C-alpha positions as CSV (number, residue, x, y, z in Angstrom):
1,M,267.8,71.4,-35.1
2,I,269.2,72.8,-32.0
3,D,268.3,69.7,-30.2
4,D,270.1,67.6,-32.8
5,D,273.2,69.8,-32.5
6,Y,273.0,69.7,-28.8
7,E,272.8,65.9,-28.8
8,E,275.6,65.6,-31.2
9,M,277.8,67.9,-29.2
10,K,276.9,66.0,-26.1
11,K,277.9,62.7,-27.7
12,K,281.2,64.3,-29.0
13,L,282.0,65.7,-25.6
14,K,281.3,62.3,-23.9
15,C,283.6,60.6,-26.5
16,E,286.3,63.1,-25.9
17,I,286.0,62.9,-22.2
18,K,286.1,59.1,-22.4
19,N,289.1,59.2,-24.6
20,E,290.9,61.6,-22.2
21,L,290.1,59.5,-19.2
22,K,291.2,56.4,-21.1
23,L,294.5,58.0,-22.0
24,E,295.1,59.2,-18.5
25,L,294.3,55.8,-17.1
26,E,296.6,54.1,-19.6
27,A,299.3,56.6,-18.7
28,E,298.9,56.0,-15.0
29,L,298.9,52.2,-15.6
30,E,302.0,52.6,-17.7
31,V,303.7,54.6,-15.0
32,E,302.7,52.0,-12.4
33,V,304.0,49.2,-14.6
34,E,307.3,51.1,-15.1
35,E,307.6,51.6,-11.4
36,E,306.9,48.0,-10.6
37,Y,309.4,47.0,-13.3
38,H,312.0,49.4,-11.8
39,N,311.3,48.1,-8.3
40,Q,311.7,44.5,-9.5
41,K,314.9,45.5,-11.3
42,Q,316.3,47.1,-8.1
43,Y,315.2,44.0,-6.1
44,N,317.0,41.7,-8.7
45,K,320.1,43.9,-8.5
46,Q,320.1,43.6,-4.7
47,I,319.7,39.8,-4.9
48,N,322.5,39.6,-7.5
49,Y,324.7,41.7,-5.2
50,N,323.9,39.5,-2.2
51,V,324.6,36.3,-4.2
52,L,327.9,37.8,-5.4
53,T,328.9,38.9,-1.9
54,Q,328.0,35.4,-0.6
55,K,330.1,33.7,-3.3
56,Q,333.0,36.0,-2.5
57,I,332.8,35.2,1.2
58,Q,332.6,31.5,0.4
59,G,335.5,31.8,-1.9
60,Q,337.6,33.7,0.7
61,A,336.6,31.1,3.3
62,S,337.6,28.3,0.9
63,A,340.9,30.0,0.1
64,N,341.5,30.5,3.9
65,E,340.8,26.8,4.5
66,V,343.2,25.8,1.7
67,E,345.8,28.1,3.1
68,A,345.3,26.7,6.6
69,E,345.5,23.1,5.2
70,N,348.7,24.0,3.4
71,E,350.2,25.5,6.5
72,A,349.3,22.5,8.5
73,E,350.8,20.2,5.9
74,N,354.0,22.3,5.9
75,E,354.2,22.2,9.7
76,A,353.7,18.5,9.7
77,K,356.4,18.0,7.1
78,A,358.7,20.3,9.1
79,E,358.0,18.3,12.3
80,S,358.5,15.1,10.5
81,K,361.9,16.3,9.1
82,T,362.9,17.5,12.6
83,K,361.9,14.1,14.1
84,N,363.8,12.3,11.4
85,V,366.9,14.5,12.0
86,N,366.5,14.0,15.8
87,V,366.2,10.2,15.3
88,A,369.2,10.1,13.0
89,E,371.2,12.1,15.5
90,A,370.2,9.9,18.3
91,E,371.0,6.8,16.3
92,S,374.4,8.3,15.4
93,K,375.2,9.3,19.0
94,A,374.2,5.8,20.1
95,K,376.4,4.2,17.5
96,N,379.3,6.5,18.4
97,K,378.8,5.7,22.0
98,N,378.7,2.0,21.3
99,D,381.9,2.3,19.2
100,I,383.6,4.3,21.9
101,D,382.5,1.7,24.5
102,V,383.9,-1.1,22.3
103,E,387.1,0.8,21.8
104,N,387.4,1.4,25.6
105,K,386.7,-2.2,26.3
106,A,389.3,-3.3,23.7
107,D,391.8,-0.8,25.2
108,A,391.0,-2.1,28.7
109,D,391.4,-5.7,27.6
110,S,394.7,-4.9,25.8
111,K,395.9,-3.0,28.9
112,A,394.9,-5.9,31.2
113,K,396.7,-8.3,28.8
114,A,399.8,-6.1,28.7
115,D,399.7,-5.8,32.5
116,A,399.3,-9.6,32.8
117,E,402.2,-10.2,30.4
118,S,404.5,-7.7,32.2
119,K,403.6,-9.4,35.5
120,A,404.4,-12.7,34.1
121,K,407.6,-11.4,32.7
122,A,408.5,-9.9,36.0
123,E,407.7,-13.2,37.7
124,I,409.9,-15.0,35.3
125,E,412.8,-12.6,35.8
126,K,412.4,-12.9,39.6
127,K,413.0,-16.6,39.6
128,P,416.6,-17.5,40.0
129,R,418.3,-19.3,37.2
130,Y,420.5,-22.3,38.0
């Protein structure tokens, strides 16, 4: 009977040890799985942060490009307006100069005509009358 009790106790102890080892192994595996999950979660957070940062940088670069394009367009418009104003001023000055030249020529012609008439009149008055 002692042998039977001894064998039974031996079996019970083996089962308990197996169960303890099994529980410890499961706990270790669970901890490892949780650590892997946590590491993966951290890795994913880092990837998300990197992607977000990249998008922000691209967005800022895009905004800077749009701003630079707008500035270039505004400068081009300003230059165009300045050129148009300068062309208009040049045309106006040329027209005014042409008008002045025409007036001066007309004045010179009328002065020459008046001089010619006064000479002719003087010539007529010089001639004796009979």
